[in-house]
Every structure is written in C-alpha cells, then in structure tokens.
KOLVOMI-632849 format. One line per 5 residues: number of its first residue (from 1); their letters; for each residue z, x, y of C-alpha. Coordinates in pm, 1 decimal, decimal comma, padded with zeros to 6 digits. Example, Ala and Ser with C-alpha at 12.3 -4.5 7.8 and 13.67 -1.06 7.14 Angstrom:
BEGIN
1	as	00780,0 01230,0 -00450,0 ~ 00714,0 01367,0 -00106,0
***
This chain:
BEGIN
1	xxxxx	-03278,0 -00358,1 04867,9 ~ -03124,1 -00654,6 04818,9 ~ -03280,4 -00994,4 04688,9 ~ -03156,8 -01293,3 04778,1 ~ -03198,2 -01677,4 04583,2
6	xxxxx	-03113,8 -01942,5 04795,1 ~ -03137,7 -02253,7 04570,1 ~ -03157,1 -02604,3 04778,9 ~ -03070,8 -02913,6 04663,7 ~ -03271,4 -03237,1 04672,6
11	xxxxx	-03163,8 -03581,4 04540,0 ~ -03433,7 -03831,4 04488,1 ~ -03288,9 -04168,3 04471,1 ~ -03499,7 -04366,7 04245,4 ~ -03391,0 -04680,1 04166,2
16	xxxxx	-03241,3 -04861,4 03864,1 ~ -03595,0 -04990,8 03591,0 ~ -03459,5 -05345,2 03611,2 ~ -03575,0 -05319,8 04041,2 ~ -03915,9 -05159,6 03974,5
21	xxxxx	-04021,5 -05459,9 03743,2 ~ -04429,3 -05333,4 03816,1 ~ -04358,5 -04997,2 03656,2 ~ -04287,2 -05170,6 03323,9 ~ -04580,9 -05239,1 03196,1
26	xxxxx	-04734,3 -04878,1 03253,5 ~ -04422,9 -04731,2 03149,6 ~ -04452,4 -04907,3 02773,6 ~ -04836,7 -04905,5 02737,7 ~ -04805,1 -04499,8 02818,2
31	xxxxx	-04436,4 -04493,3 02551,3 ~ -04718,4 -04682,6 02283,0 ~ -05002,4 -04401,7 02324,6 ~ -04732,0 -04160,1 02261,7 ~ -04525,8 -04334,5 02012,4
36	xxxxx	-04957,2 -04388,4 01816,1 ~ -04919,8 -04054,9 01824,1 ~ -04623,8 -03938,5 01672,5 ~ -04655,2 -04222,0 01428,3 ~ -05025,0 -04220,1 01353,3
41	xxxxx	-04960,4 -04470,0 01036,9 ~ -04862,8 -04723,4 01254,9 ~ -05092,5 -05043,8 01303,4 ~ -04940,9 -05088,1 01647,9 ~ -05197,5 -05071,2 01902,2
46	xxxxx	-05085,4 -05296,6 02191,2 ~ -04851,5 -05585,8 02311,6 ~ -04841,0 -05967,0 02267,0 ~ -04783,1 -06152,4 02583,6 ~ -04437,1 -06241,8 02488,4
51	xxxxx	-04356,7 -05935,8 02393,6 ~ -04483,1 -05760,2 02751,2 ~ -04284,2 -06076,3 02901,8 ~ -03998,0 -05963,0 02665,9 ~ -03960,6 -05593,8 02813,8
56	xxxxx	-04024,3 -05731,5 03186,5 ~ -03761,4 -06033,4 03102,8 ~ -03466,9 -05715,1 02971,1 ~ -03163,7 -05555,5 03204,6 ~ -03281,9 -05180,4 03113,0
61	xxxxx	-02920,1 -05075,8 03179,4 ~ -03021,0 -04740,7 03002,8 ~ -03340,9 -04725,8 03232,4 ~ -03682,8 -04544,1 03075,8 ~ -03501,0 -04350,7 02806,0
66	xxxxx	-03407,4 -04728,6 02663,8 ~ -03757,1 -04890,8 02730,6 ~ -03913,4 -04551,9 02574,3 ~ -03716,6 -04603,7 02229,6 ~ -03786,9 -04924,1 02223,0
71	xxxxx	-04133,5 -04938,0 02197,8 ~ -04114,6 -04620,6 01970,7 ~ -03933,7 -04833,3 01764,5 ~ -04156,2 -05105,4 01784,6 ~ -04444,2 -04910,1 01685,3
76	xxxxx	-04288,3 -04801,7 01370,7 ~ -04160,5 -05192,9 01256,2 ~ -04444,6 -05356,0 01377,1 ~ -04611,2 -05508,7 01095,0 ~ -04967,8 -05594,6 01247,7
81	xxxxx	-05146,5 -05450,7 01556,5 ~ -04996,9 -05662,8 01810,6 ~ -04659,2 -05565,0 01883,4 ~ -04474,1 -05924,3 01899,3 ~ -04105,8 -06052,8 02049,6
86	xxxxx	-03978,3 -05979,5 01710,5 ~ -04084,1 -05602,3 01670,2 ~ -03871,2 -05533,1 01947,4 ~ -03466,5 -05383,5 01925,0 ~ -03219,9 -05618,9 01871,1
91	xxxxx	-03086,8 -05562,3 02238,8 ~ -03406,5 -05712,2 02352,5 ~ -03335,6 -06039,8 02120,8 ~ -03178,6 -06347,2 02212,1 ~ -02870,4 -06435,2 02053,7
96	xxxxx	-02893,2 -06608,4 01732,6 ~ -02702,9 -06850,4 01551,9 ~ -02540,9 -06835,2 01245,8 ~ -02786,6 -07045,1 01094,7 ~ -03155,2 -06879,2 01279,9
101	xxxxx	-02984,7 -06576,4 01017,3 ~ -02970,1 -06757,2 00687,4 ~ -03288,4 -06830,4 00654,6 ~ -03440,4 -06443,9 00740,2 ~ -03726,2 -06401,5 00408,3
106	xxxxx	-03706,9 -06186,9 00172,0 ~ -03879,7 -05815,2 00248,9 ~ -04019,9 -05538,9 00018,8 ~ -03747,4 -05265,4 -00043,2 ~ -03963,1 -05021,9 00147,1
111	xxxxx	-04041,4 -05229,0 00407,4 ~ -03617,3 -05301,9 00426,4 ~ -03602,7 -04907,8 00403,4 ~ -03837,0 -04883,4 00698,1 ~ -03665,9 -05080,4 00950,7
116	xxxxx	-03301,9 -04956,1 00867,8 ~ -03427,4 -04602,7 00860,6 ~ -03566,8 -04721,9 01269,5 ~ -03252,9 -04891,6 01324,5 ~ -03052,6 -04543,0 01190,4
121	xxxxx	-03323,1 -04370,3 01479,2 ~ -03211,9 -04570,6 01764,1 ~ -02879,6 -04638,2 01689,8 ~ -02829,5 -04180,8 01728,4 ~ -03052,5 -04183,7 01990,6
126	xxxxx	-03356,5 -04144,2 01857,7 ~ -03192,2 -03765,7 01730,9 ~ -03416,8 -03719,0 01392,8 ~ -03168,6 -03434,2 01198,8 ~ -02875,8 -03646,8 01246,5
131	xxxxx	-03052,7 -03923,7 01165,5 ~ -03183,9 -03755,4 00835,2 ~ -02773,4 -03599,8 00797,8 ~ -02657,0 -03962,4 00845,1 ~ -02919,8 -04113,4 00608,4
136	xxxxx	-02829,4 -03826,9 00331,7 ~ -03201,8 -03750,3 00297,8 ~ -03431,0 -03447,1 00435,6 ~ -03696,7 -03461,3 00757,5 ~ -03996,0 -03467,7 00596,0
141	xxxxx	-03853,6 -03851,8 00396,1 ~ -03666,8 -03990,8 00710,8 ~ -04084,1 -03877,8 00856,0 ~ -04241,3 -04075,6 00587,7 ~ -03970,2 -04417,7 00591,3
146	xxxx	-04052,6 -04424,7 00875,0 ~ -04477,2 -04350,2 00920,0 ~ -04447,8 -04702,2 00636,0 ~ -04590,5 -04507,0 00366,0
***
C-alpha cells in the first residue's frame, strides 16, 4: 500500500524588525544572555540607556540576525559591565568627522587585536572558521582573542 505525503507550505508574514521596535529590547536582552554564555570572560552585563536607544533608533536592514551580531560584538568588545554606544558596531555609530577620527586614543595592542578579530568576525557573517582562516590563525587563537584573555 502506497503512502502519500502531502506537504503544505504556510506563509507567515512577519513585519521587519524596524516595524517592531517593541521587540528590540527583548531580543537584545536575550542575545546578550546568549553571548555571555558563549563568551564567559566578557565583563558585559547590561546595556546602558544610550546604547539601548541606539539599538531602537537603528533601521535594522539585516533584521534579527543583524541585531544578534551587533549584540554579540558588543559583548566581546565591552570594557565594562555596561555596554555603551561606543561598544556597538560601526553601522550603529553616528557619522564622524575626520577630526574626531584623528583624536582617538592609543590602546594596548591586545585590545586592538581583540577589536580587529571581532570586526573581522562581523565582516564574515559570524563564521568563525572563515574568520580564523582570513586572519591566518587557528580557531583556538580566535576564541582567545575574542574572549579578551
């Protein structure tokens, strides 16, 4: 006896994240907790009001995945318990003048390496294998860089 399988496709229309700003704080908090589990060395614990406002003000062309990557990057780069606007990705930063870029402070080399590794990870869509290969390091070294150890 032949069994017939019927597959039905159901379309679910979900508005873009930019039209669901009430979801942004909830999603950001969930992604914060998930990222803290992935990067237990991180000191980040919460968002500052200004950082949360920056998340709310962003257009989110990449939708939920972009928000997830932005939060993960902030957790990796945060220097304190509170994630500030400066810890968020460049796409969430206001345009800067050339003079503002020239006045950046000098940082320790390990901090520059950590930030560069996080930036590279973001550029490669969160793909750790590709990122490690592009940086010509192994996965353990990448994890160490991102963990801030």
